[in-house]
N, C-alpha and C positions, 0 to 999 in steps of 0.2 A: 444382619437385621431384616426381620420380615413383617411389615405394617399390613394389615389388613385394610383396603383401601374400598372394598366392595360396598360396606354400607354407605358410603358418602354420596351424595347426590353430585350430579353433573358441575352444578354451582361450587359446591365445597371442592371438589376436582379441581377445578379451573383455577380456584383461589390457591387451592393449596401448590398449583403448578406457579402460579404468578409469587408466591412467597419463596418457594423454592429458586427460582429463578431470580430474584431478588438477593437472596442470601449467597447463591452462587457468585453472582457478579461482586459482592461486598467481600467475600472471602477471595476472590481472585485480585482484588485490587489492595488487600491487606497483603496477600502472597507478596505481590511486587513491589509493595512499599518494603517489606521485610528484606527481599534479596536486594534491592537498591540500597538500603541502609549497610546490609553486610558488605556489598561490592565497595561502597564507599569507604568504610572501615578499613577494608582489606588494602584499598588504594592509600588511604591516609598514613597506615602502618608502614608502608611500602614506601610513602614518600614522592607518589607520582599521582596524576590525575587517572581519572577512569577512563578515558581516551587512550591515556599510553598503557595502563594496566591491560586493557583489550586489545592495544594493536590498533587504534582507530586513527591515530594522528594522522591527519592528512590523507589517508588512503583509506579506502572503503573495502572490506573483506578481502585485503590482500592484492587488490587493485587500484591503480592509480585511478584518480577522478576525471572524467572526459567532459571535454565541453560538449554541448549541444550541438548536433549536426546543423550544419548551413543550410538553409533553405535552397532547393534546386530548382524548384516547379511553384507557379503561381497562376491561380486563376486569372483570367485578364480582366474580368468586370467585378471581381470580389477579392482585394489583396488579404482579407483575412483567410482565406482559402488557400493553404501551401502544403507542399511534400517535400520532405527531404531527399526521396529517392530510396530512403530504408523502408523496410518492412511492407506491408500490403498496400497497394494503392488506393488511395481514398477513395470514396464514392464518386463525388463529383469530377475527379478523373477519368474514371471507368466510364461515366456516362459520356464526357466528351469525348472520349478515344471510340467509344461506339457508335457515336454520331459521324466518325470519319475523321476526326482530328489526329495529328501526329503528337506523340509526346514532344519533339522538340517545340512545338507551337507554343508551350509552357514553360520553357526553360527561363530560368532568370539570367 
């Protein structure tokens, strides 16, 4: 399909884009609703839940659910600033370490 947009004004083109985006979102939502209904129908015909059908019962993507990591480090003046020791060190801890403090000073 080839549509000549050259004669349209900027305002008309912007409206066309807005209308197209709205239509795209509406069609995506409709597609999701249809797919969900189809999956629900297949699960019902098999006599299982959707979670069982997809293998999600108590397990996320084949991995057991993990508990949140325990806090290992806490800011001495602000208890809301914590770090589990996993991932990148938070800025507040990096700042304190740059001031000469030791990681052990923040251990819980």
